[in-house]
Structure formats: C-alpha cells, structure tokens
C-alpha positions in Angstrom: -5.1 7.1 1.8 -7.5 7.1 -1.2 -5.2 5.4 -3.7 -6.0 3.6 -6.9 -3.4 1.1 -5.8 -5.3 0.3 -2.6 -8.8 1.6 -2.8 -10.8 -1.6 -2.7 -10.8 -3.5 0.5 -9.0 -6.8 0.1 -10.2 -10.2 1.1 -8.2 -10.6 4.3 -6.7 -8.4 7.0 -3.1 -9.1 8.0 -1.3 -6.0 9.3 -0.1 -4.8 5.9 -3.7 -4.9 4.6 -5.2 -3.5 7.7 -3.0 -0.5 7.3 -3.7 0.0 3.7 -7.5 -0.3 4.2 -7.6 1.8 7.4 -5.5 4.6 6.0 -7.7 4.5 2.9 -10.8 5.1 4.9 -9.4 7.4 7.6 -7.5 9.6 5.1 -5.2 10.5 7.9 -1.5 11.4 7.4 1.0 11.5 10.1 3.2 14.4 11.2 6.0 16.1 9.5 8.8 17.2 11.8 10.8 20.2 10.9 13.2 19.2 8.0 16.7 20.1 7.1 17.0 22.0 3.9 18.4 20.0 1.0 19.6 16.5 1.5 23.2 15.9 2.3 25.4 13.1 1.1 25.0 10.1 3.5 28.0 8.5 5.1 27.6 5.3 3.0 29.3 7.1 0.1 32.6 6.7 1.9 32.6 2.8 1.9 33.7 0.5 -0.9 31.0 -0.3 -3.5 29.3 -3.7 -3.1 29.4 -6.4 -5.8 26.9 -6.0 -8.6 24.0 -8.5 -8.4 21.8 -9.7 -11.2 18.0 -9.4 -10.7 17.5 -13.2 -10.4 19.8 -13.4 -7.4 18.2 -10.4 -5.8 14.7 -11.8 -6.3 15.7 -15.0 -4.6 14.6 -13.6 -1.2 11.9 -15.2 0.9 8.8 -12.9 0.8 6.8 -13.7 3.9 3.3 -12.3 4.7 0.2 -13.0 6.8 1.5 -14.9 9.8 -1.1 -16.6 12.0 -0.7 -18.8 15.1 -2.4 -22.2 15.3 -5.0 -22.4 18.1 -2.5 -24.3 20.3 0.2 -21.8 19.5 2.6 -24.5 18.2 2.5 -23.7 14.5 2.8 -20.6 12.3 0.9 -20.2 9.1 2.2 -17.7 6.5 2.5 -17.1 2.8 5.8 -17.3 0.9 6.8 -16.8 -2.7 9.4 -19.7 -2.6 7.6 -21.3 -5.5 7.5 -18.0 -7.4 3.9 -17.3 -6.5 2.6 -16.7 -3.0 1.4 -20.0 -1.4 0.6 -21.2 2.1 3.3 -22.7 4.4 3.3 -23.9 7.9 6.3 -24.2 10.3 6.8 -25.1 14.0 7.1 -22.1 16.4 10.0 -23.9 17.9 11.8 -23.7 14.6 12.4 -26.1 11.7 11.5 -26.5 8.1 8.4 -24.9 6.6 6.0 -27.2 4.8 3.9 -26.1 1.8 0.1 -26.4 2.2 -0.8 -25.2 -1.3 0.8 -25.4 -4.7 -1.3 -22.8 -6.6 -0.4 -21.0 -9.8 -2.4 -18.1 -8.6 -1.5 -15.8 -5.6 -2.8 -17.2 -2.3 -3.4 -14.9 0.6 -3.4 -16.4 4.1 -6.4 -15.6 6.3 -5.9 -18.0 9.2 -6.5 -21.3 11.0 -10.0 -22.6 11.7 -10.6 -23.1 15.5 -10.0 -26.8 15.2 -6.4 -26.2 14.1 -6.9 -28.7 11.2 -8.3 -26.5 8.4 -7.0 -23.2 6.9 -9.0 -20.4 5.3 -7.4 -18.4 2.5 -8.3 -16.1 -0.5 -7.2 -16.0 -4.1 -8.1 -14.3 -7.3 -7.3 -15.1 -11.0 -4.5 -13.4 -12.8 -4.7 -10.2 -10.6 -8.4 -9.5 -11.5 -9.1 -8.7 -7.8 -12.3 -10.9 -7.8 -11.2 -12.6 -4.6 -12.7 -15.9 -3.5 -12.6 -17.6 -0.2 -11.2 -21.2 0.1 -10.8 -23.8 2.8 -7.8 -26.1 2.8 -9.2 -29.3 4.3 -7.1 -31.6 6.5 -6.6 -34.1 3.6 -5.3 -31.3 1.4 -8.5 -30.9 -0.6 -9.7 -27.4 -1.4 -13.2 -26.1 -1.0 -14.5 -22.9 -2.6 -16.9 -21.0 -0.4 -17.7 -18.2 -2.9 -21.2 -18.5 -4.3 -20.9 -17.6 -7.9 -18.7 -16.1 -10.5 -17.5 -12.5 -11.2 -17.9 -11.4 -7.6 -15.7 -10.4 -4.7 -15.6 -11.9 -1.2 -13.8 -10.4 1.8 -13.0 -12.0 5.2 -14.0 -9.8 8.2 -13.4 -11.8 11.4 -13.6 -15.0 13.3 -16.3 -15.3 16.0 -14.6 -15.6 19.4 -16.5 -18.8 20.2 -15.1 -20.5 17.2 -18.5 -21.5 15.8 -18.4 -19.2 12.8 -16.6 -16.5 10.8 -17.9 -13.4 9.0 -17.3 -12.4 5.4 -18.8 -10.0 2.8 -19.7 -10.6 -0.8 -21.2 -8.5 -3.5 -23.3 -11.3 -5.1 -26.6 -9.6 -4.6 -25.5 -6.2 -5.9 -22.1 -5.7 -7.6 -21.9 -2.2 -6.1 -22.4 -3.2 -2.4 -21.1 -6.0 -0.2 -23.5 -7.8 2.3 -22.3 -9.4 5.5 -22.7 -13.1 6.1 -22.0 -15.4 9.0 -20.5 -18.8 7.9 -20.6 -21.9 10.2 -17.2 -23.3 10.8 -18.8 -26.8 11.1 -20.6 -27.1 7.7 -20.1 -23.7 6.0 -23.8 -22.9 5.9 -24.4 -19.2 6.2 -26.9 -16.5 7.0 -27.0 -12.8 6.0 -26.5 -10.5 9.0 -26.5 -7.1 7.2 -27.9 -6.0 3.8 -25.8 -3.2 2.4 -27.7 -0.8 0.2 -25.5 2.3 0.6 -21.8 1.4 0.2 -21.0 0.8 3.8 -17.7 -0.8 4.8 -18.0 -3.7 7.4 -15.3 -3.7 10.0 -16.2 -5.8 13.0 -19.0 -8.0 14.6 -19.6 -8.2 18.3 -19.0 -11.6 20.1 -22.7 -12.0 20.7 -23.4 -11.3 17.0 -25.9 -8.5 17.9 -23.8 -5.6 16.6 -21.9 -4.8 13.4 -19.4 -1.9 13.1 -19.6 0.0 9.9 -18.2 3.1 8.2 -19.4 5.2 5.2 -17.2 7.5 3.2 -18.7 10.9 2.4 -15.7 12.6 1.0 -11.9 12.7 1.4 -12.1 14.2 4.8 -15.3 12.8 6.1 -16.0 9.1 7.1 -18.8 8.3 9.5 -18.9 5.4 12.0 -22.0 3.4 12.7 -23.2 0.5 14.7 -25.9 -1.7 13.2 -28.2 -3.7 15.5 -28.9 -7.0 13.9 -32.1 -7.8 15.7 -33.9 -4.5 15.3 -32.1 -3.6 12.0 -31.4 -0.2 13.6 -28.4 1.9 12.3 -26.8 4.2 14.9 -24.4 6.9 13.9 -21.5 7.2 16.4 -20.1 10.6 15.5 -21.9 14.0 15.1 -23.8 14.3 11.9 -22.3 16.7 9.4 -18.9 17.1 11.0 -16.1 16.5 8.5 -14.1 14.0 10.6 -12.6 10.6 9.7 -13.9 7.9 12.0 -13.0 4.3 11.4 -14.2 1.4 13.6 -11.6 -1.2 14.6 -12.9 -3.9 17.1 -15.6 -4.6 19.7 -14.5 -5.4 23.2 -15.3 -9.1 24.0 -18.2 -8.1 26.3 -19.7 -5.9 23.6 -19.8 -2.8 25.8 -17.1 -0.9 24.0 -16.0 -0.2 20.4 -12.4 0.7 19.6 -12.1 3.2 16.8 -9.7 5.8 15.2 -10.8 9.4 14.8 -9.2 12.7 13.8 -11.8 14.8 15.5 -10.4 18.2 16.5 -6.9 17.3 15.7 -4.3 16.8 12.9 -3.6 13.1 13.5 -5.7 10.0 14.1 -5.9 8.8 17.7 -7.2 5.5 19.1 -10.3 5.7 21.3 -12.5 3.4 23.2 -16.2 4.3 23.0 -18.7 3.2 25.6 -21.7 2.2 23.5 -24.2 2.8 26.3 -23.0 6.1 27.7 -21.2 7.5 24.6 -18.1 8.2 26.8 -14.9 8.2 24.8 -11.5 7.3 26.4 -8.3 8.0 24.5 -6.1 4.9 24.3 -3.3 6.3 22.2 -2.7 9.8 20.8 0.7 10.8 19.3 2.1 13.2 16.8 1.7 10.4 14.2 -1.3 8.6 12.9 -2.7 5.5 14.7 -3.7 3.6 11.5 -5.4 0.6 13.0 -5.9 -1.7 16.0 -6.5 -5.4 16.7 -7.5 -7.5 19.6 -5.8 -10.8 20.5 -8.0 -13.9 20.0 -8.9 -14.0 23.7 -9.7 -10.3 23.7 -7.2 -9.5 26.5 -4.6 -7.6 24.5 -4.9 -4.7 22.1 -2.4 -3.9 19.4 -2.3 -0.4 18.0 -0.4 0.3 14.8 1.3 3.7 14.3 2.7 5.2 11.1 5.9 6.6 12.7 7.7 8.6 9.9 7.0 6.0 7.2 7.6 3.0 9.6 5.0 0.9 11.4 5.5 0.7 15.2 3.2 -1.5 17.3 1.9 -0.4 20.8 0.5 -3.2 23.0 -2.1 -2.6 25.7 -4.1 -4.5 28.3 -7.5 -4.3 26.6 -9.4 -3.9 29.9 -7.2 -1.4 31.8 -5.7 0.3 28.7 -2.3 0.1 30.3 0.5 0.1 27.8 2.5 -3.1 28.1 5.0 -3.1 25.3 6.2 -1.2 22.2 7.5 -3.1 19.2 9.8 -0.8 17.3 12.0 -2.6 14.8 13.9 0.6 13.8 15.4 1.1 11.3 13.0 -1.6 10.0 9.2 -1.5 9.9 6.8 -4.1 11.3 5.2 -5.2 8.0 3.0 -7.9 9.4 2.0 -9.0 12.9 0.2 -11.8 14.8 -0.6 -12.6 18.5 -1.0 -16.1 20.0 -3.5 -16.9 22.7 -0.5 -17.5 25.1 1.0 -14.1 24.5 3.7 -14.8 21.9 4.0 -12.4 19.0 5.1 -13.1 15.4 6.2 -10.2 13.2 7.5 -9.8 9.6 10.1 -7.0 9.8 11.4 -5.3 6.7 14.0 -2.7 5.8 16.2 -1.8 2.8 18.7 -4.5 3.8 16.1 -7.0 5.1 13.4 -8.2 2.8 11.1 -9.5 5.5 12.4 -11.6 8.4 9.9 -13.7 10.3 10.5 -13.2 14.0 9.0 -14.7 17.2 8.7 -12.6 20.4 8.2 -14.7 23.5 5.3 -13.9 25.9 6.2 -11.1 28.3 9.7 -9.7 27.7 12.6 -11.1 25.9 14.5 -10.8 22.6 12.9 -12.1 19.4 14.1 -15.3 17.6 14.5 -15.2 13.9 12.5 -18.0 12.3 13.1 -17.1 8.7 16.1 -15.2 7.3 14.8 -13.4 4.2 18.1 -12.4 2.6 18.7 -14.0 -0.8 21.6 -16.5 -0.9 24.8 -14.9 -1.9 23.8 -11.4 -0.9 25.0 -9.8 2.3 23.1 -7.1 4.2 26.0 -4.7 3.4 25.3 -5.2 -0.3 21.9 -3.4 0.2 21.1 0.1 1.2 18.9 1.5 4.0 16.6 4.2 2.8 16.3 7.3 5.0 13.7 9.9 5.3 14.9 13.2 3.7 12.8 16.3 3.6 13.3 19.3 1.3 11.6 22.7 0.7 9.6 22.7 -2.5 9.2 25.6 -4.9 6.8 27.5 -2.6 8.4 26.6 0.7 6.2 23.6 1.5 8.2 20.9 3.3 8.1 17.6 1.3 9.3 14.3 2.6 10.6 11.2 0.8 12.9 8.3 1.2 16.4 8.6 -0.3 18.6 5.6 -1.4 22.3 6.3 -2.2 24.6 3.7 -3.7 27.6 2.8 -1.5 31.1 3.8 -2.7 30.5 7.0 -4.6 33.9 8.6 -5.1 34.7 12.2 -4.2 33.5 14.5 -7.0 31.7 11.6 -8.7 28.0 11.9 -9.7 25.5 9.2 -10.5 22.3 8.9 -12.5 19.1 9.1 -10.5 15.4 8.3 -10.5 12.5 10.0 -8.8 9.8 7.4 -7.9 6.2 8.6 -7.3 3.9 6.4 -5.4 0.3 5.4 -6.2 -2.7 7.2 -5.0 -3.8 9.9 -5.1 -3.0 10.0 -1.4 -0.7 7.1 -1.0 2.7 7.1 0.7 6.1 5.5 0.1 7.1 3.6 3.3 10.3 2.2 4.7 10.7 -1.4 3.6 12.4 -3.7 1.1 11.7 -2.9 -2.5 13.6 -5.1 -4.9 13.4 -2.8 -7.8 14.9 0.1 -5.8 17.6 -2.1 -4.4 18.4 -3.4 -7.9 18.8 0.1 -9.3 20.8 1.3 -6.3 23.1 -1.7 -6.6 23.7 -0.8 -10.2 24.7 2.8 -9.4 21.5 4.8 -9.3 20.4 7.3 -6.6 16.7 6.8 -6.0 14.3 9.2 -4.2 10.8 8.0 -3.4 9.0 11.3 -3.1 5.9 11.8 -0.8 4.6 14.8 -2.6 1.9 17.0 -1.2 -1.3 15.1 -1.0 0.4 12.1 0.4 -0.5 10.3 3.6 2.0 10.4 6.5 2.7 14.1 6.8 -0.3 15.6 8.4 -3.9 16.3 7.5 -3.1 19.7 6.2 -0.4 18.4 3.9 -2.7 15.7 2.7 -5.3 18.2 1.5 -2.8 20.5 -0.2 -3.5 18.9 -3.6 -7.3 18.8 -3.4 -8.6 19.9 -6.8 -5.0 20.6 -8.0 -3.8 17.1 -9.1 -1.2 17.2 -11.8 -0.3 20.7 -10.8 0.8 21.3 -7.2 1.9 17.8 -6.7 3.7 17.8 -10.0 5.6 20.9 -9.0 6.9 19.0 -6.0 8.2 16.2 -8.2 10.0 18.7 -10.3 11.5 20.4 -7.2 12.8 17.1 -6.0 15.1 17.0 -9.0 16.9 20.1 -7.8 17.1 18.6 -4.3 18.9 15.6 -5.8 21.3 17.9 -7.7 22.0 19.8 -4.5 23.4 16.7 -2.8 26.4 16.9 -5.2 25.9 13.2 -5.9 23.6 13.4 -9.0 24.3 14.3 -12.6 21.7 17.0 -13.4 21.4 15.7 -17.0 20.7 12.0 -16.0 17.6 12.0 -13.9 14.5 9.9 -14.7 11.0 10.2 -13.4 9.1 7.0 -12.6 5.9 5.9 -10.9 3.1 3.3 -10.6 -0.6 3.8 -10.8 -1.2 7.5 -9.8 2.6 7.8 -9.8 2.6 6.6 -13.4 0.3 9.4 -14.3 2.7 11.8 -12.5 5.6 10.4 -14.6 3.6 11.0 -17.8 2.5 14.4 -16.6 6.1 15.4 -15.9 7.1 14.4 -19.5 4.1 16.1 -21.0 3.9 19.3 -19.0 7.5 19.8 -17.9 9.1 18.2 -21.0 12.7 19.5 -20.5 13.0 18.5 -16.8 13.7 14.8 -16.8 15.9 12.7 -19.0 13.4 9.8 -19.5 10.2 8.4 -17.9 8.9 5.0 -16.7 5.1 4.6 -16.4 3.9 1.5 -14.5 0.2 1.0 -15.2 -0.4 4.8 -14.9 -3.4 6.9 -15.9 -3.2 8.7 -19.2 -6.8 9.9 -19.5 -8.6 10.7 -16.3 -12.1 11.1 -17.8 -11.9 7.7 -19.3 -10.5 6.0 -16.2 -13.1 7.6 -13.9 -15.9 6.6 -16.2 -14.8 2.9 -16.1 -14.2 2.3 -12.4 -15.1 -1.2 -11.0 -18.7 -1.6 -9.8 -17.5 -2.1 -6.2 -16.0 1.4 -6.1 -19.4 2.9 -5.4 -18.4 4.6 -2.2 -15.0 5.6 -3.5 -16.4 7.5 -6.4 -17.7 10.0 -3.8 -14.3 10.2 -2.3 -12.6 10.8 -5.7 -15.1 13.6 -6.6 -14.2 15.4 -3.4 -10.5 14.7 -3.9 -10.1 15.5 -7.6 -13.3 17.3 -8.7 -16.4 16.3 -10.6 -15.2 14.8 -13.9 -18.8 14.8 -15.3 -19.5 18.4 -14.5 -16.0 19.7 -15.5 -14.6 17.4 -18.2 -12.3 20.2 -19.5 -10.4 20.3 -16.2 -9.7 16.6 -16.5 -8.7 16.8 -20.1 -6.3 19.6 -19.2 -4.4 17.4 -16.8 -4.6 14.1 -18.8 -1.3 13.4 -20.6 -3.1 11.6 -23.4 -4.4 14.9 -24.7 -0.9 16.5 -24.5 1.2 13.6 -25.7 2.5 15.7 -28.6 4.8 17.5 -26.2 6.5 14.3 -24.9 9.9 14.1 -26.5 11.9 12.1 -23.9 12.2 8.3 -24.0 9.3 6.4 -22.3 8.9 2.9 -20.9 5.4 1.7 -20.1 4.5 -1.5 -18.2 1.0 -2.9 -17.8 -1.0 -5.9 -16.5 -3.5 -7.2 -19.0 -6.0 -8.0 -16.2 -5.8 -4.7 -14.4 -9.4 -3.8 -13.2 -8.4 -0.3 -11.9 -6.2 1.2 -14.7 -7.4 -0.6 -17.8 -4.8 -1.5 -20.5 -6.3 1.1 -22.8 -4.7 3.7 -20.6 -1.2 2.4 -21.5 -2.1 1.5 -25.1 -3.3 5.0 -25.9 -0.3 6.8 -24.5 2.1 4.4 -26.2 0.5 5.0 -29.6 0.4 8.8 -29.2 4.0 9.2 -28.1 5.3 6.8 -30.7 3.7 9.2 -33.3 6.2 11.8 -32.1 9.1 9.6 -33.2 10.1 9.3 -29.5 11.7 6.0 -28.3 8.9 4.1 -26.6 9.0 0.6 -25.1 5.8 -1.2 -24.0 5.7 -4.4 -21.9 2.4 -6.2 -21.1 2.0 -9.1 -18.7 -1.0 -11.3 -19.6 -1.3 -12.8 -16.1 -1.0 -9.7 -14.0 -3.4 -7.0 -12.7 -2.8 -3.8 -10.8 0.6 -4.8 -9.5 3.0 -7.5 -10.6 2.9 -10.4 -8.1 4.7 -13.3 -9.9 8.4 -13.4 -9.3 9.1 -14.4 -12.9 7.3 -11.3 -14.1 9.0 -9.1 -11.5 12.4 -10.3 -12.8 11.4 -9.3 -16.4 9.9 -6.0 -15.3 12.8 -4.9 -13.2 15.5 -5.9 -15.7 13.6 -4.1 -18.4 13.4 -1.0 -16.3 17.1 -1.0 -15.5 18.2 -1.7 -19.1 15.9 1.1 -20.3 17.4 3.5 -17.8 20.9 2.4 -18.7 20.3 3.2 -22.4 18.4 6.4 -22.0 19.6 7.9 -18.7 23.0 6.5 -17.5 24.4 6.5 -21.0 22.6 9.7 -22.1 24.7 12.2 -24.1 25.1 15.6 -22.5 22.4 18.0 -23.8 23.3 20.2 -26.7 23.0 24.0 -26.3 19.3 25.0 -26.3 18.1 26.1 -29.8 14.9 28.0 -30.5 11.9 25.8 -31.6 11.3 26.5 -35.3 9.3 23.4 -36.0 5.9 24.8 -35.1 5.4 21.8 -32.8 2.8 21.6 -30.1 3.6 23.0 -26.6 1.4 21.9 -23.8 -0.1 24.6 -21.6 1.1 24.3 -18.1 -1.8 22.9 -16.1 
C-alpha cells in the first residue's frame, strides 16, 4: 500500500502500524473471491430502527491501541483517548482499574516497557506534524526526550533481546535518510550502527548486533531485501537483482541463522518465508490466498505471529519459531485483530474491533482457553445493537472488473423505503478500507445513511493484478469504479438515486473532488477531507523523508516533471469551473503530506462558481484528525452538511440544455 495516508514509517510498531508499514512496502493486495452481482438488501433492514445518538455520546468509546506486557507479565501498557487525546495507561492483567501514566495535550503512542519494568518508552509529535520524538517515562513520572535536535523524525525499531539496548532511526544527519542507532537502556548513550545514504528502510537487528535487515523501494512492484553486516559494512542483497518482486524483512531468529521475510515472488499474494542466511535455503512458513502482511517474534524468540489480511480483516497465525509448527489461529470474526501483544509466559493481548465494537482489549491465556475482556469499549448508553456491522460486498464495475467494498445499511428500513447514501473512498493511492469501528460511518448510518466504503481498482487487499490496474490511470479507471458503485447502491433498492454523496480522505478526497469535477452530474454533493486538488504542486512539495517514496509514486502515477500536462488534466483545481454540486472541505493546518494550500485553492475556485462551499480547518491537526474534540466537530459538520444538501435535496428538475457557455471539463 503506497498511500499518502500511511507512506512514511511511523515511530513505533504495534500491529496496526506494522500492517500499515509492511503493506506500504510490500505493495501486496490479498485475493478477491468470486463476487455476487449487485449487493442485496441485508437482513438488518427487517429489524426496528435503533435510537438516534448524538456524536458526543458515540465518541465516548474507549479507543485502545498499542498493548504491551510488562516483563513479568503482570501489567499491560496501552494508549487510550479517555482524556480526549491518546495517553499512556497501565492496568493489571488480572483485571482492575487502569492508571494514567501521562497527561499530554499531544497524541502519545506507546512503544513498550524497558526491560527493568519500571520505565516506559513512547513517541509523540506536535499538532500532527509527524516529526515524531522518542521519550522515556521515568519511574518518578518525569519525562526525558531522547531525540537529538529539532525538526527531525525518530522511529523505534526494536528492543535488543538481552535488554541492554534498543534500536531507533533518526534523520538528524540528512533529512532525506534515517540512520540506525543503538541506545543503551542504562544511560541512553548511543552509537550509530548503519549510515543510510540511499533511502533504505530499517526493519530488524540480529540479537548479536552483527546484522541489520533492510529494504529498498525501487517502484510500486519492486522492493529489495538486504542484510547489512555491521563489522564489515558489507551490504548483501537477498533476492535476485532486477526481478520485480516485493520482499520485506520481518525478524531475525534469535540465533541469527535465519531471517523471516514476506515475498510475492512468482505468486499473486505475499507469503511468509524463513531464509537460511548461510545456505540461502527458503522455507515457506505460511502461504494462503490472502496476503501475509507482517510477522513478529515473541520476546523470548520462541513464538512467531503472522498477520494475514483475510478479506479486509486481520487474522493472526501463531507458530513455534523453531519447528514452524502452527499452534493457534486467532480469528476474531466478524471483528478484526486491530492490535496484538505476546507475553514471555505465552499470554496474548489483542484489541478487537468491528462495526459494533470500537476496540475491546482482550486477554488470551497461555495455551488454549477463551479470552477475558479487560476493557469494554462500547460508549455508555449505546448497545451493540444500535450499531451496524459492515460486510464485504463486491460488484461488477463498468468494464466487468470485480470491485469490493464494505457496505453499511441502517437498521429498520421499511419496505419500499429508500435512504440517502454516501460512497467513501479511502486514502492512497493503494490503500484499503478495512473492517473495524469507524465512528463517522456509524454516526451517519445511525442517522439513516447507507454507506459504502469502496475499494476501487488500485486498492490493496484484492490481488496484485487488481492493485496494478490503475497504474498510470489515476483519476480515470479508479474514478469510473466510484461512479459505478453509485449504480450498485441504487440496485439494492434501498437508496434514493438522487441523494448520493461522494466522500473521501487524502487520495480519497482527491477522488471526491474528481467525481464532482469530471462527472459533475453523478453525485448530489461531495466531502473532501484533506484531499489533493493539484497533483503537480503536491508532488513538488513532499516531505524530505519521502525520498524513497518519490520513486514509488513515479512508477505508480507517472513522472510529474516529464509530463506535467497529464497531472494537470487529472487535477481538480484546473477544472473547478465544472463543479456545481455543494462541497464540504476539511483540513488540518499542520498537515505535512497534503498542505493546506490544496484545500484553500479548491475552496476559492469552487466558491467562484456560486456553489455552496463550506471549509473547516483545525489548527492543531495534521494528516488525520486525532483529538476527540475535533473529531466531534468534524463528524457533526459532515452529517449536518449531508442533511442539508443530500438528505433534504430537492428532486432534480428535468434536464435542460446548457445555454450559458459555461466550462465543461474534458473527461480524463
């Protein structure tokens, strides 16, 4: 997945972040089973409608992430937004109240316990600027910043198995590249292990500190794996040179003899392999008709967890790391395993999320046994039956290509009744909408909207072939899928054809704008959440640390320097004169990926058409709205906009010929 919403590797690696980063590098979608034709009305329509909930009540859920067991296995560290912003909490594994460890006004991301079980490592940025810094929470509650300098990015890589150190990268030497450092857990002194001069990504360090596992992106189908030998400074390629395969290192075995990696060599889907570093022999650990998106070893190195994207849900397969015998499969169906941790004693902590479950924290005992729920994430006053499970629905697009997505239908639709609807387009290019709890979606569905999260061609999760169908055709082939999804919704018999909005965030925001500009009569209104309006401008102003990802984007979208006319042709800013449907734009002022000028420009141009345009900027947000107070405002604004311009829209008048001489955008 090479998405603007997840392109830069974050500072830590809980499961949700491992998946985002690994898919970003591996570029490997899953499989697409044969679909039905158009979607059919789900059985939920026969039940009574639930009570309507305001957004404040819905947002009162407990948002859990980043669980980590203390070294003795007695405590769980995690982040929660109970304060309105993600902060660190700790609770006994045996159950009981959670205690806050931090009280920050900025988002805090849990990394984990120090080996002494007294200190905690975490990361944080400022106002969503993505310049992450590493911090230690000392036993007395004091905070220590380990990041050497300003305006740089640090990223945690791994703890050393012996507990004497941990590994992290920073781009302090060169803003374009991140070097690898080893930090002492005793006094925080550090030494550089790897000097990065060619946009490598660092994945793992061997227990003896002799080897570093790296990858390097060449294009959107080609990522090489390397092992760097610290002593000799020798760099060894692990896959055949020149072959367009996606290879991503995961973990070294504790004895340093093997490297676990994912690869799509000679197949449609990513498998998990164990590579013998001496002989070059590869052993397949897990190969399915879905992507293996990542793997992780337990702290003692004895167990191996493999993460599988199973039709938009994460399923975890557990193996004996030495024998490769599969021991257990954690499938939380219909929920997804959103986060995951293993204790040294064999217990497992998960965060499990679904449409009717924001993210319960569960504890699986060592061996077999049913899990215990440590945190019930449902908001007070809201029952699971008030919420709606999304289900994967596939349809045939305009040219017969099978396109998947996740459909949410309000409960209690009467016979013959139709509802307003919204098509949501995910970020990217190359992202994927996944099963899980999305408060904005649940809020809209609770207020009567049908919502379809389309995974248009070019998305991850539906096969390598499907993933590459939009290469060089962005804003064209994928846009046609979005348009075709409107007809799929109409064919359910549940949706009013004259009350369908198009919405999206990041790349999906661009798609929403493109739909309004290039297919101006298809959707009733549009919502653009920090989306791209001018591709040439955006690609000329990418962050310095996107050095490797510029190569990827050129192979994915084309060369914007060599062919600027192509990018002007698909950029809505140059065709804003054709937008005549109401538009809502939301933006974070600190967004380092899609700069505020992208939103400001399209707002000014569309307002010049006399079209209703609303613009909302959050001064303390970046690429994604993290603060609950801001999320409340954003989601309420979206729903009220849709109520005015979609739900309450007047039926269209009979079509009249255009005699105004107005601009008509050429179909890209």
